[in-house]
ROFI-119306 format. One record per residue (C-alpha): residue number from 1; x, y, z. Coordinates in Angstrom, 1 decimal, decimal comma. Example, Ala and Ser with C-alpha at 12.3 -4.5 7.8 and 13.67 -1.06 7.14 Angstrom:
BEGIN
1:12,3:-4,5:7,8 $
2:13,7:-1,1:7,1 $
//
This chain:
BEGIN
1:-56,5:-24,0:60,0 $
2:-53,7:-21,7:59,0 $
3:-52,9:-18,7:61,1 $
4:-54,1:-16,5:58,2 $
5:-57,5:-18,1:58,3 $
6:-58,1:-17,9:62,0 $
7:-60,9:-15,7:63,3 $
8:-59,1:-13,0:65,4 $
9:-60,6:-11,4:68,4 $
10:-60,5:-7,7:69,1 $
11:-61,3:-8,3:72,8 $
12:-58,2:-8,8:75,0 $
13:-59,0:-10,1:78,5 $
14:-55,5:-10,2:80,0 $
15:-53,6:-7,1:79,0 $
16:-56,2:-4,4:78,4 $
17:-58,3:-2,6:81,0 $
18:-61,9:-1,9:80,1 $
19:-64,1:0,5:82,1 $
20:-67,1:-1,1:80,4 $
21:-66,1:-4,3:78,5 $
22:-69,6:-5,5:77,8 $
23:-70,4:-3,7:74,5 $
24:-67,1:-4,9:72,9 $
25:-67,7:-8,4:74,3 $
26:-71,2:-8,5:72,9 $
27:-69,9:-7,4:69,5 $
28:-67,2:-10,0:69,4 $
29:-69,5:-12,7:70,7 $
30:-71,9:-12,0:67,8 $
31:-69,1:-11,7:65,2 $
32:-66,9:-14,8:66,3 $
33:-67,8:-16,5:69,6 $
34:-64,6:-18,6:69,3 $
35:-61,7:-16,6:68,1 $
36:-57,9:-16,4:68,4 $
37:-56,1:-13,9:70,6 $
38:-53,0:-12,8:68,8 $
39:-51,6:-10,8:71,7 $
40:-51,7:-13,7:74,1 $
41:-51,4:-16,5:71,7 $
42:-54,5:-18,4:72,8 $
43:-58,1:-19,1:71,8 $
44:-61,0:-17,6:73,6 $
45:-64,7:-18,6:73,9 $
46:-67,2:-15,9:74,6 $
47:-70,6:-17,5:74,1 $
48:-72,4:-19,7:76,6 $
49:-72,5:-22,7:74,2 $
50:-68,8:-22,4:73,4 $
51:-67,7:-22,2:77,0 $
52:-70,0:-25,0:78,0 $
53:-68,6:-27,1:75,1 $
54:-65,1:-26,8:76,5 $
55:-65,9:-27,3:80,2 $
56:-68,0:-30,4:79,7 $
57:-65,1:-32,2:78,0 $
58:-62,4:-32,3:80,7 $
59:-60,6:-35,2:79,0 $
60:-60,2:-33,1:75,9 $
61:-59,6:-29,8:77,5 $
62:-57,4:-30,3:80,5 $
63:-57,2:-28,3:83,7 $
64:-54,0:-30,0:84,8 $
65:-51,6:-27,5:83,4 $
66:-52,3:-24,4:85,5 $
67:-54,5:-21,4:85,3 $
68:-52,7:-19,4:82,6 $
69:-50,7:-20,3:79,5 $
70:-47,1:-20,9:80,4 $
71:-44,2:-23,2:79,9 $
72:-45,5:-26,5:81,2 $
73:-42,3:-27,4:83,1 $
74:-43,0:-24,2:85,2 $
75:-46,5:-25,3:86,2 $
76:-47,0:-26,5:89,8 $
77:-43,3:-26,2:90,5 $
78:-43,5:-28,2:93,8 $
79:-47,1:-29,3:93,6 $
80:-48,4:-32,8:94,1 $
81:-51,4:-32,7:91,8 $
82:-54,5:-31,5:93,7 $
83:-58,2:-31,0:92,7 $
84:-58,1:-27,9:90,4 $
85:-55,0:-29,3:88,6 $
86:-56,2:-32,9:88,2 $
87:-58,4:-34,3:85,4 $
88:-60,9:-37,2:85,8 $
89:-60,7:-39,9:87,0 $
90:-58,3:-38,7:89,7 $
91:-60,3:-35,5:90,0 $
92:-63,5:-37,4:90,6 $
93:-61,9:-39,4:93,5 $
94:-60,4:-36,3:95,1 $
95:-63,6:-34,3:94,8 $
96:-65,5:-37,1:96,6 $
97:-63,0:-37,0:99,4 $
98:-63,1:-33,2:99,6 $
99:-66,9:-33,2:99,7 $
100:-66,7:-35,0:103,0 $
101:-64,6:-32,2:104,5 $
102:-66,6:-29,4:102,8 $
103:-70,1:-30,9:103,4 $
104:-73,3:-28,8:103,2 $
105:-73,8:-29,6:106,9 $
106:-70,4:-28,1:107,8 $
107:-71,0:-25,0:105,6 $
108:-74,5:-24,6:107,0 $
109:-73,2:-24,6:110,6 $
110:-71,2:-21,5:109,7 $
111:-74,3:-19,3:109,0 $
112:-74,6:-17,9:112,5 $
113:-70,9:-17,4:112,8 $
114:-70,8:-15,5:109,5 $
115:-73,6:-13,2:110,6 $
116:-71,7:-12,6:113,9 $
117:-68,6:-11,6:112,0 $
118:-70,6:-9,2:109,9 $
119:-72,1:-7,7:113,0 $
120:-68,6:-7,4:114,7 $
121:-67,2:-5,5:111,7 $
122:-70,2:-3,1:111,6 $
123:-70,0:-2,6:115,4 $
124:-66,5:-1,2:114,8 $
125:-67,9:1,7:112,6 $
126:-68,7:5,0:114,2 $
127:-72,2:4,8:115,7 $
128:-73,1:8,4:114,7 $
129:-72,6:7,8:111,0 $
130:-69,7:8,6:108,6 $
131:-67,9:7,0:105,7 $
132:-66,0:3,8:105,1 $
133:-64,5:1,7:102,3 $
134:-66,3:-1,6:101,6 $
135:-63,4:-3,8:100,7 $
136:-61,0:-3,1:103,5 $
137:-63,7:-2,7:106,1 $
138:-65,9:-5,8:105,5 $
139:-65,5:-7,5:102,1 $
140:-61,9:-8,6:102,7 $
141:-61,9:-9,3:106,5 $
142:-65,1:-11,4:106,3 $
143:-64,0:-14,4:104,1 $
144:-60,6:-14,5:105,9 $
145:-62,2:-14,8:109,3 $
146:-64,7:-17,4:108,0 $
147:-62,2:-19,7:106,4 $
148:-59,7:-19,3:109,3 $
149:-62,4:-20,2:111,7 $
150:-63,4:-23,2:109,7 $
151:-59,8:-24,4:109,4 $
152:-59,1:-23,9:113,1 $
153:-56,3:-21,4:112,7 $
154:-55,5:-19,3:115,8 $
155:-56,9:-15,8:115,6 $
156:-53,5:-14,2:116,0 $
157:-52,5:-15,8:112,7 $
158:-55,4:-14,5:110,6 $
159:-53,5:-11,4:109,4 $
160:-50,5:-13,2:108,0 $
161:-52,8:-15,9:106,5 $
162:-54,6:-13,1:104,7 $
163:-51,2:-11,8:103,4 $
164:-50,1:-15,4:102,4 $
165:-53,3:-16,1:100,5 $
166:-53,1:-12,8:98,6 $
167:-49,5:-13,7:97,6 $
168:-50,6:-17,2:96,5 $
169:-53,3:-15,8:94,3 $
170:-50,9:-13,2:92,7 $
171:-48,2:-15,9:92,1 $
172:-50,7:-18,1:90,4 $
173:-51,7:-15,4:87,9 $
174:-48,2:-14,8:86,4 $
175:-46,1:-16,9:84,1 $
176:-43,0:-16,9:86,3 $
177:-43,5:-16,1:90,0 $
178:-40,7:-14,1:91,6 $
179:-38,3:-15,8:94,1 $
180:-39,9:-13,8:96,9 $
181:-43,4:-15,0:95,9 $
182:-42,2:-18,6:95,8 $
183:-40,5:-18,3:99,2 $
184:-43,7:-16,8:100,7 $
185:-45,7:-19,7:99,2 $
186:-43,2:-22,1:100,9 $
187:-43,8:-20,3:104,2 $
188:-47,6:-20,6:103,8 $
189:-47,3:-24,3:103,0 $
190:-45,0:-24,9:106,0 $
191:-47,6:-23,3:108,3 $
192:-50,4:-25,3:106,9 $
193:-48,2:-28,5:107,0 $
194:-48,0:-28,0:110,8 $
195:-51,8:-27,8:111,1 $
196:-52,1:-31,0:109,1 $
197:-49,5:-32,9:111,1 $
198:-51,1:-31,8:114,3 $
199:-54,5:-33,1:113,3 $
200:-53,1:-36,4:112,1 $
201:-51,1:-37,1:115,2 $
202:-53,6:-35,9:117,8 $
203:-55,6:-38,5:119,6 $
204:-58,5:-36,0:119,9 $
205:-58,2:-33,5:117,0 $
206:-60,7:-30,5:117,0 $
207:-63,7:-30,7:114,8 $
208:-62,6:-28,3:112,1 $
209:-62,0:-28,2:108,3 $
210:-58,3:-29,0:108,8 $
211:-59,2:-32,2:110,6 $
212:-61,9:-33,1:108,2 $
213:-59,6:-32,8:105,2 $
214:-56,7:-34,6:107,0 $
215:-58,8:-37,6:108,0 $
216:-61,2:-37,8:105,0 $
217:-61,1:-41,4:103,6 $
218:-62,6:-43,1:100,6 $
219:-62,1:-46,9:100,0 $
220:-59,3:-46,8:102,5 $
221:-57,4:-44,0:100,8 $
222:-56,7:-40,6:102,3 $
223:-55,1:-37,4:100,9 $
224:-51,4:-37,3:101,2 $
225:-49,9:-34,7:103,5 $
226:-48,9:-32,7:100,4 $
227:-52,4:-32,8:99,0 $
228:-53,9:-31,7:102,3 $
229:-51,5:-28,8:102,4 $
230:-52,3:-27,8:98,8 $
231:-56,0:-28,2:99,5 $
232:-56,0:-25,9:102,5 $
233:-53,8:-23,4:100,8 $
234:-56,2:-23,4:97,8 $
235:-59,3:-22,9:100,0 $
236:-57,7:-19,9:101,7 $
237:-56,3:-18,2:98,6 $
238:-59,2:-19,0:96,3 $
239:-61,9:-18,2:98,8 $
240:-60,7:-14,9:100,2 $
241:-60,2:-12,3:97,5 $
242:-62,8:-13,8:95,2 $
243:-65,5:-13,5:97,8 $
244:-64,3:-10,0:98,8 $
245:-64,6:-8,8:95,2 $
246:-68,0:-10,5:94,9 $
247:-69,3:-8,6:97,9 $
248:-67,9:-5,2:96,8 $
249:-69,0:-5,8:93,2 $
250:-72,6:-6,5:94,4 $
251:-72,6:-3,4:96,6 $
252:-71,6:-1,2:93,6 $
253:-74,2:-2,9:91,4 $
254:-76,9:-2,0:93,9 $
255:-75,7:1,5:94,2 $
256:-75,5:1,8:90,4 $
257:-79,0:0,6:89,9 $
258:-81,3:2,6:92,2 $
259:-84,5:0,8:91,2 $
260:-83,0:-2,5:92,0 $
261:-81,6:-1,2:95,3 $
262:-85,1:0,0:96,2 $
263:-86,5:-3,4:95,4 $
264:-83,8:-5,1:97,5 $
265:-84,5:-2,7:100,5 $
266:-88,2:-3,4:100,2 $
267:-87,7:-7,0:101,2 $
268:-84,1:-8,1:101,9 $
269:-85,0:-11,6:103,1 $
270:-86,8:-12,2:99,8 $
271:-84,3:-10,7:97,4 $
272:-80,9:-11,2:99,1 $
273:-80,1:-14,5:97,3 $
274:-81,5:-13,3:94,0 $
275:-79,2:-10,3:94,3 $
276:-76,2:-12,6:94,9 $
277:-77,0:-14,7:91,9 $
278:-77,4:-11,7:89,7 $
279:-74,2:-10,2:91,0 $
280:-72,4:-13,4:90,1 $
281:-73,9:-13,3:86,6 $
282:-73,4:-9,6:85,9 $
283:-70,0:-9,0:87,6 $
284:-68,6:-12,4:88,8 $
285:-65,1:-12,2:90,3 $
286:-63,5:-14,8:88,0 $
287:-64,2:-13,7:84,5 $
288:-62,6:-16,7:82,9 $
289:-60,0:-19,4:83,2 $
290:-57,9:-21,5:80,7 $
291:-58,0:-25,0:79,5 $
292:-55,3:-26,9:77,5 $
293:-56,3:-29,0:74,5 $
294:-54,9:-32,5:74,7 $
295:-55,9:-33,5:71,2 $
296:-57,1:-32,0:67,9 $
297:-60,7:-31,0:68,3 $
298:-63,2:-28,2:67,6 $
299:-65,4:-25,8:69,5 $
300:-68,5:-24,6:67,7 $
301:-67,1:-25,6:64,4 $
302:-63,7:-23,9:64,9 $
303:-60,7:-26,3:64,8 $
304:-58,5:-26,3:67,9 $
305:-55,1:-28,1:67,7 $
306:-53,6:-30,3:70,4 $
307:-51,4:-28,2:72,7 $
308:-53,3:-24,9:72,2 $
309:-54,8:-23,0:75,1 $
310:-58,5:-21,9:75,4 $
311:-59,7:-19,1:77,6 $
312:-63,2:-19,8:78,8 $
313:-65,0:-16,5:79,3 $
314:-67,3:-17,2:82,3 $
315:-68,4:-13,5:82,4 $
316:-69,0:-13,2:78,7 $
317:-71,0:-16,5:78,7 $
318:-73,1:-15,2:81,6 $
319:-74,0:-12,2:79,4 $
320:-75,0:-14,2:76,4 $
321:-78,4:-13,0:75,1 $
322:-79,1:-16,5:73,6 $
323:-79,4:-17,7:77,3 $
324:-80,3:-14,6:79,4 $
325:-83,0:-12,2:78,6 $
326:-81,8:-8,6:78,6 $
327:-78,4:-9,7:79,8 $
328:-76,8:-6,3:80,4 $
329:-79,5:-5,4:82,9 $
330:-79,0:-6,1:86,6 $
331:-82,2:-7,6:87,8 $
332:-82,4:-9,2:91,3 $
333:-85,8:-10,7:90,7 $
334:-84,5:-12,7:87,7 $
335:-85,8:-16,3:88,0 $
336:-83,3:-19,1:88,2 $
337:-83,7:-22,8:87,7 $
338:-81,5:-25,9:87,1 $
339:-81,8:-25,4:83,3 $
340:-80,5:-21,8:83,3 $
341:-77,4:-21,1:85,3 $
342:-74,7:-18,4:85,1 $
343:-71,1:-19,3:85,1 $
344:-70,0:-17,2:88,1 $
345:-68,6:-20,4:89,7 $
346:-67,5:-22,1:86,5 $
347:-69,3:-25,1:85,2 $
348:-69,0:-28,9:85,0 $
349:-66,7:-31,0:87,0 $
350:-64,6:-28,1:88,2 $
351:-67,6:-26,1:89,5 $
352:-66,5:-24,2:92,6 $
353:-66,8:-26,5:95,7 $
354:-67,0:-23,4:98,0 $
355:-69,8:-21,7:96,0 $
356:-72,5:-22,1:98,7 $
357:-70,1:-20,7:101,3 $
358:-69,4:-17,7:99,1 $
359:-73,1:-17,1:98,5 $
360:-73,8:-17,3:102,3 $
361:-71,0:-14,8:103,1 $
362:-72,1:-12,3:100,4 $
363:-75,8:-12,4:101,4 $
364:-74,9:-11,9:105,0 $
365:-72,6:-9,0:104,2 $
366:-75,1:-7,0:102,0 $
367:-78,1:-7,6:104,4 $
368:-76,0:-6,7:107,4 $
369:-74,7:-3,5:105,8 $
370:-78,0:-2,3:104,4 $
371:-80,1:-3,3:107,5 $
372:-77,8:-1,8:110,1 $
373:-76,5:1,3:108,4 $
374:-79,2:3,9:107,9 $
375:-79,1:5,8:104,6 $
376:-76,2:3,6:103,3 $
377:-75,2:4,9:99,9 $
378:-72,1:5,5:97,7 $
379:-70,1:8,6:98,4 $
380:-71,3:11,4:96,2 $
381:-69,2:11,6:93,0 $
382:-67,3:8,4:93,7 $
383:-66,6:6,2:90,7 $
384:-64,7:2,9:91,3 $
385:-61,5:2,0:89,4 $
386:-61,3:-1,5:87,8 $
387:-58,5:-3,8:88,8 $
388:-56,1:-4,4:85,9 $
389:-57,0:-7,0:83,3 $
390:-60,2:-9,1:83,1 $
391:-59,2:-12,4:84,7 $
392:-60,6:-10,9:87,9 $
393:-63,4:-8,4:87,8 $
394:-63,3:-6,0:90,8 $
395:-62,6:-2,6:92,1 $
396:-59,7:-1,1:94,0 $
397:-62,1:0,4:96,4 $
398:-65,8:1,2:96,9 $
399:-66,5:4,2:99,2 $
400:-69,7:4,5:101,1 $
401:-71,4:6,9:103,5 $
402:-74,2:6,3:106,1 $
403:-76,2:8,1:108,7 $
404:-76,4:7,3:112,4 $
405:-77,2:5,7:114,6 $
406:-76,0:2,2:113,6 $
407:-78,9:-0,3:114,0 $
408:-78,9:-3,2:116,5 $
409:-77,0:-6,4:115,9 $
410:-78,7:-9,1:113,9 $
411:-77,2:-11,8:116,1 $
412:-76,6:-12,2:119,8 $
413:-73,5:-10,4:121,1 $
414:-70,4:-12,6:121,4 $
415:-69,8:-13,8:125,0 $
416:-68,0:-11,2:127,0 $
417:-69,2:-8,2:125,0 $
//
């Protein structure tokens, strides 16, 4: 297909900020669900079927070349290939190893600890009522505390781990990281390397995620030290801000939809997980990621040449009216089954391994906030401002107010309190 004949998209997910992107996305999805982005020089898929077509063909559309289009020699500048940057069959073996370290049992054991962290954060708010900002107060501290606890990182290091993980995420989202970003990544990797070496040399290592990943074995093969380091860095950087934005996005969705908020408040135990799923569908944190075509192929009848990049719109796919009834509506009682799934955690072999942990954290955060803070509501007149671009969907801040007194803890007080 010549450049002149390419369907061209008017939706630009990287460079343009949209207060409300969904009408334009709906129009473009209807007009040309697979189209070329002339600004960025890549293809983009906006329909559910088109995105699924790309993601179910990992041997045709590779994930081994990074998260954004860039000079391939710049990709993974010091990286020994790890899970998100590996295609099958190596990806399959690594994922089987990682599942041992990130098992449902290990994640399930964190549920009480997650609720306690939520309680601790709420305890720090003024008992008589007042205002606070969701992201800085609870949405960002919660996932950092959870993953640091799981990894066995000392509490005094949690603050710099948070800073390191934010830097790692920012460096991964640009074509050429700055020397300062690369040095900070090196410092992060050096710190994690010490954790890994300590676990592998200890005769009695602690039962934590760092140990589980360091000692995981399949057919006599373990991760290398470098792969363990990259894996733990990835878990921290990928699991922190994404979950933080998921929490704050969901709070704003509830505040923006008073009927759904009332339904949620009527029976939080019943609707919490439905609210999380609908939040992922409506305003999932990661709106899309790239794949790199390894061979000439096509997507929904559109020819894609080897070497071209394809942006898979997870958010646009999750708003496709061919799959979801009334897709622009936020409905926490929407029914889900194995045959109808949003793409808030991607799809296929690279489906997010930490998805259940993120769900658990988000459900704990919203139930803790709305149960313990009487009259919790958005500050009058507040309208959130969208972060730049559409790779990540989220707000700079979400301001809330509540009335006192703060309700009792939902978990037992930590020892010594």
